[in-house]
ROSE-532493 format. One line per field, with one value per residue: x, y, z of N, C-alpha, C in turn; residue in one letter. Coordinates in Angstrom, 3 decimals. Atoms other than C-alpha are relative to their C-alpha. Layout:
n_X: X / ... $
n_Y: Y / ... $
n_Z: Z / ... $
ca_X: X / ... $
ca_Y: Y / ... $
ca_Z: Z / ... $
c_X: X / ... $
c_Y: Y / ... $
c_Z: Z / ... $
type: A / ... $
//
This chain:
n_X: 0.249 / 1.203 / -0.730 / -0.562 / 1.066 / 0.323 / -0.948 / 0.390 / 1.134 / -0.323 / -0.739 / 0.649 / 1.000 / -0.944 / -0.788 / 0.836 / 0.153 / -1.476 / -0.242 / -0.433 / -1.256 / 0.213 / 0.227 / -1.115 / -0.236 / 0.874 / -0.508 / -1.311 / 0.303 / 0.564 / -1.174 / -0.950 / 0.705 / 0.114 / -0.977 / -0.520 / 0.742 / -0.673 / -1.309 / 0.281 / 0.670 / -1.141 / -1.159 / 0.388 / -0.408 / -1.457 / -0.332 / 0.299 / -1.134 / -0.943 / 0.480 / 0.037 / -1.412 / -0.767 $
n_Y: -1.158 / 0.563 / 0.663 / -1.079 / -0.827 / 0.639 / -0.229 / -1.254 / 0.029 / 0.925 / -0.423 / -0.643 / 0.941 / 0.768 / -1.057 / -0.507 / 0.890 / 0.362 / -0.528 / 1.202 / 0.536 / 1.321 / -0.290 / -0.559 / 1.098 / -0.118 / -1.572 / 0.114 / 0.869 / -0.679 / -1.307 / 0.737 / 0.422 / -1.250 / -0.250 / 1.150 / -0.175 / -1.268 / 0.360 / 0.824 / -0.828 / -0.617 / 0.656 / 0.909 / -0.303 / 0.295 / 1.269 / 0.533 / -0.441 / 0.796 / 1.392 / 0.370 / -0.250 / 1.343 $
n_Z: -0.773 / -1.083 / -1.045 / -0.881 / -0.821 / -0.962 / -1.260 / -0.640 / -0.910 / -1.359 / -0.904 / -0.845 / -1.072 / -1.234 / -0.662 / -0.878 / -1.133 / -0.315 / -1.236 / -0.719 / 0.552 / 0.481 / 1.425 / 0.443 / 0.852 / 1.314 / 0.774 / 0.601 / 1.176 / 1.177 / 0.493 / 0.578 / 1.178 / 0.798 / 0.592 / 0.802 / 1.051 / 0.486 / 0.603 / 1.030 / 1.072 / 0.701 / 0.543 / 0.887 / 1.550 / -0.011 / -0.020 / 1.332 / 1.095 / -0.352 / 0.361 / 1.333 / 0.634 / -0.459 $
ca_X: 20.738 / 17.553 / 20.084 / 21.566 / 18.233 / 17.263 / 20.358 / 19.727 / 16.426 / 17.566 / 20.394 / 18.004 / 15.642 / 18.745 / 20.334 / 16.979 / 17.116 / 21.097 / 20.587 / 20.607 / 23.987 / 22.448 / 21.758 / 25.370 / 26.222 / 23.612 / 24.709 / 28.339 / 27.085 / 24.969 / 27.777 / 30.175 / 27.706 / 26.966 / 30.389 / 31.587 / 28.724 / 29.888 / 33.409 / 32.228 / 30.150 / 33.331 / 35.925 / 33.527 / 34.473 / 38.143 / 38.073 / 35.946 / 38.726 / 41.278 / 39.570 / 39.073 / 42.628 / 43.984 $
ca_Y: -55.185 / -56.997 / -58.816 / -55.680 / -53.827 / -56.849 / -56.935 / -53.269 / -53.986 / -57.010 / -54.954 / -52.155 / -54.606 / -56.321 / -52.878 / -51.801 / -54.892 / -54.758 / -53.125 / -56.722 / -58.304 / -61.540 / -59.783 / -58.312 / -61.605 / -61.264 / -57.465 / -58.512 / -61.380 / -59.214 / -56.353 / -59.068 / -60.447 / -56.931 / -56.406 / -59.629 / -59.276 / -55.770 / -56.978 / -59.765 / -57.403 / -55.215 / -57.974 / -60.105 / -58.244 / -58.481 / -62.164 / -62.871 / -61.020 / -63.076 / -66.473 / -65.780 / -64.546 / -67.772 $
ca_Z: 105.901 / 107.664 / 109.636 / 111.152 / 111.885 / 113.604 / 115.845 / 116.469 / 117.784 / 120.028 / 121.069 / 122.328 / 124.099 / 125.963 / 126.856 / 128.380 / 130.793 / 131.116 / 134.488 / 135.780 / 135.556 / 134.275 / 130.905 / 130.538 / 128.903 / 126.182 / 125.516 / 125.011 / 122.793 / 120.640 / 120.359 / 119.462 / 116.925 / 115.493 / 115.108 / 113.516 / 111.074 / 110.228 / 109.838 / 107.675 / 105.436 / 104.986 / 104.337 / 102.074 / 98.715 / 99.611 / 100.470 / 97.024 / 95.001 / 96.748 / 96.050 / 92.466 / 91.702 / 93.541 $
c_X: -1.148 / 0.525 / 0.442 / -1.056 / -0.543 / 1.034 / 0.058 / -0.915 / 0.267 / 0.762 / -0.632 / -0.638 / 1.085 / 0.421 / -1.092 / -0.063 / 1.413 / 0.249 / 0.331 / 1.283 / -0.330 / -0.212 / 1.316 / 0.590 / -0.623 / 0.481 / 1.247 / -0.091 / -0.474 / 1.143 / 0.928 / -0.785 / -0.073 / 1.338 / 0.732 / -0.791 / 0.425 / 1.277 / 0.034 / -0.421 / 1.238 / 1.110 / -0.507 / 0.635 / 1.367 / 0.199 / -0.717 / 1.036 / 1.210 / -0.155 / 0.119 / 1.355 / 0.771 / 0.060 $
c_Y: -0.408 / -0.518 / 1.255 / 0.726 / -0.952 / -0.036 / 1.034 / -0.049 / -0.967 / 0.837 / 1.047 / -0.639 / -0.496 / 1.270 / 0.510 / -0.959 / -0.269 / 0.488 / -1.144 / -0.640 / -1.513 / 0.213 / 0.639 / -1.126 / 0.156 / 1.295 / -0.359 / -0.883 / 0.593 / 1.059 / -0.850 / -0.380 / 0.921 / 0.220 / -0.874 / 0.158 / 1.181 / -0.053 / -0.907 / 0.764 / 0.845 / -0.886 / -0.947 / 0.103 / -0.376 / -1.599 / -0.789 / 0.364 / -1.098 / -1.489 / -0.071 / 0.258 / -1.407 / -0.826 $
c_Z: 1.143 / 1.420 / 1.210 / 0.664 / 0.981 / 1.181 / 0.534 / 0.818 / 0.983 / 0.906 / 1.092 / 0.960 / 1.197 / 0.870 / 0.883 / 1.252 / 0.454 / 1.344 / 0.948 / -0.536 / -0.778 / -1.516 / -0.634 / -0.966 / -1.445 / -0.655 / -0.565 / -1.146 / -1.164 / -0.514 / -0.835 / -1.416 / -1.134 / -0.662 / -0.916 / -1.354 / -0.937 / -0.671 / -1.195 / -1.376 / -0.740 / -0.742 / -1.059 / -1.499 / -0.149 / -0.064 / -1.498 / -1.054 / 0.127 / -0.479 / -1.508 / -0.705 / 0.117 / -1.244 $
type: M / E / D / K / Q / E / L / D / E / R / L / K / K / V / L / K / R / A / K / N / E / T / Y / M / K / D / V / S / T / L / V / F / A / R / F / F / S / T / L / L / A / I / L / A / P / F / L / K / K / N / N / T / K / G $
//
């Protein structure tokens, strides 16, 4: 949960500066990182179940 909060904080800071095009890459990277971490959090239980059954 701390990681998600940290990403939210970073995302807010970057979005404030996102008016400059140079920061758009940082924004997209953070958005992807946040999406990916959320996706992993959702999939983790299913992946663990599949591994134990194997």
